[in-house]
C-alpha positions in Angstrom: 0.0 0.1 0.1 2.8 2.5 0.9 4.5 1.8 -2.4 1.6 2.8 -4.4 1.2 6.1 -2.5 5.0 6.7 -2.8 4.9 6.0 -6.6 2.0 8.6 -7.0 3.9 11.2 -5.1 7.0 10.6 -6.9 5.5 10.9 -10.3 3.3 14.0 -9.3 6.4 15.7 -7.8 8.9 14.5 -10.5 11.3 13.1 -7.8 12.8 9.7 -7.5 12.3 7.3 -4.6 15.5 5.7 -3.1 15.6 3.2 -0.2 12.0 4.0 0.5 12.6 7.9 0.8 11.5 10.7 -1.6 14.7 12.4 -2.8 13.7 16.1 -2.5 16.9 17.8 -2.1 15.9 20.6 -4.2 12.7 21.2 -2.4 12.9 20.5 1.3 9.5 20.1 2.9 7.6 20.9 6.2 5.5 18.5 7.8 2.4 20.4 7.0 3.2 20.6 3.3 4.0 16.7 3.4 0.8 16.0 4.9 -1.1 18.2 2.6 0.5 16.2 -0.4 -0.1 12.9 1.1 -0.5 12.1 4.6 0.5 8.4 3.9 4.0 9.3 3.0 4.7 12.4 5.2 7.6 10.5 6.9 9.0 9.5 3.5 10.6 12.7 2.6 14.5 12.7 2.8 15.1 16.6 3.0 12.8 18.1 5.6 12.4 21.4 7.3 12.7 21.4 11.0 9.7 22.3 12.7 11.4 23.8 15.7 14.2 26.0 13.9 13.1 25.9 10.2 16.5 24.4 9.6 16.8 22.1 6.6 18.1 18.7 7.3 18.4 15.2 5.8 16.7 12.6 7.9 19.1 9.9 6.8 21.8 11.9 8.8 20.2 13.5 11.8 16.8 14.2 13.4 13.5 12.3 14.1 10.3 12.9 12.3 10.4 16.7 11.5 12.8 17.8 14.2 16.5 18.3 13.2 19.0 16.4 15.3 19.8 19.6 17.3 16.4 19.7 18.9 15.6 15.8 19.3 15.1 15.1 22.9 14.2 18.8 23.8 
């Protein structure tokens, strides 16, 4: 099921899916925008905008959900 949602979003946004993540380096996304696009894949965007600091981060390198590593645990 999640794969079909990923495929739909990938085609609509014209971005690739690698290792189960939407590769959106040129267009980092907020949780709100991700949910508006498709709530089923809101946690499948690689490049995100921190909900606390508005910092852009790569979820494969740091962070949790839509919070960058600097604020995880606060």
